[in-house]
C-alpha positions in Angstrom: 0.0 0.0 0.1 1.5 3.3 -1.0 1.4 5.7 2.1 -0.2 8.8 1.0 -1.1 11.7 3.2 -4.5 12.0 4.2 -6.1 15.0 5.3 -9.2 16.5 7.0 -10.4 19.8 6.0 -13.4 21.1 8.0 -15.1 24.6 6.9 -17.6 26.3 8.7 -19.1 29.4 7.1 -23.0 30.9 6.1 -25.5 28.6 5.4 -26.3 30.8 2.5 -22.9 29.7 0.9 -23.4 26.1 1.0 -24.7 24.7 -2.2 -22.1 27.5 -4.1 -19.5 25.9 -2.2 -20.5 22.4 -2.9 -20.4 22.5 -6.4 -17.3 24.5 -6.6 -15.6 21.6 -4.7 -17.1 19.1 -6.9 -15.6 20.9 -9.7 -12.4 20.1 -8.6 -13.0 16.6 -7.8 -14.4 16.6 -4.5 -17.1 14.0 -4.6 -17.7 13.1 -0.5 -18.5 15.3 2.3 -20.3 15.5 5.3 -22.3 18.5 6.0 -24.0 19.5 9.5 -25.9 22.6 10.6 -24.0 23.8 13.5 -24.7 27.0 15.8 -21.9 29.0 16.8 -20.0 32.4 17.2 -16.7 34.4 16.7 -16.2 38.1 16.2 -19.8 38.5 15.4 -21.1 37.6 18.9 -24.2 37.0 18.2 -26.5 39.6 17.5 -29.9 41.3 18.8 -33.1 39.9 17.7 -36.8 41.3 18.8 -39.6 38.9 19.9 -43.1 40.5 20.4 -41.0 43.7 20.7 -38.9 42.7 23.4 -34.7 42.8 22.5 -33.2 39.2 23.1 -29.7 38.2 22.5 -28.8 35.5 20.1 -25.5 34.4 20.9 -25.1 31.8 18.6 -25.7 31.8 15.1 -26.6 29.1 12.6 -23.6 27.9 10.2 -23.2 25.1 8.0 -19.8 22.9 8.6 -18.4 20.7 5.9 -16.0 17.7 6.7 -13.8 16.7 3.8 -11.3 14.1 3.7 -8.7 14.4 0.9 -5.5 12.6 -0.3 -5.5 13.2 -4.1 -7.0 16.7 -4.6 -4.3 18.9 -2.9 -5.4 20.5 0.0 -4.2 23.8 -1.1 -6.5 23.7 -4.0 -9.6 22.9 -1.6 -8.5 26.0 0.5 -7.9 28.2 -2.2 -11.5 27.6 -3.6 -13.3 27.8 -0.3 -11.7 31.0 0.2 -12.4 32.0 -3.5 -16.3 31.2 -3.0 -17.0 32.3 0.6 -14.8 35.4 1.4 -17.3 38.6 1.4 -15.0 40.4 3.5 -17.4 40.6 6.2 -17.4 39.1 9.7 -18.6 35.5 9.7 -17.4 34.4 6.1 -16.0 31.4 8.4 -13.1 29.3 9.4 -11.0 26.4 7.6 -9.2 23.6 9.9 -6.8 21.3 8.4 -5.7 18.0 10.5 -3.7 15.3 9.6 -5.5 12.0 9.4 -3.8 8.8 11.2 -5.9 6.4 9.5 -9.2 5.7 7.4 -10.9 2.6 7.8 -14.4 1.6 5.9 -16.3 -0.5 8.1 -18.2 -2.6 5.1 -14.9 -4.2 3.6 -12.5 -3.2 5.9 -10.3 -1.3 3.6 -7.8 0.8 5.2 -5.9 4.2 4.3 -6.3 5.6 0.7 -8.5 2.6 -0.2 -10.8 3.2 2.5 -11.7 6.4 0.8 
């Protein structure tokens, strides 16, 4: 088995940008991803909403989190495409986290490493 580096990329961003990001990633060969609706806050620190005229603080904002594992598509290309699609220059564009992956195991077949992807 060839020992290629496997990398996990987490992208957390606005829900309104998800479809555009998914299409752009598909164009560069990303065929698999895990997507979660999440809540979070960063510099935005939430916002004030009004319910029946009464202000209340919303500390956590809805976001979408994409989890992608790559070995064939270069990490730099995924990051470039994500930044290109997601950057508006406004607070709330999101974050990209990059992690090395020690191993991947496909439960159905027992395959490991790159073959499991």
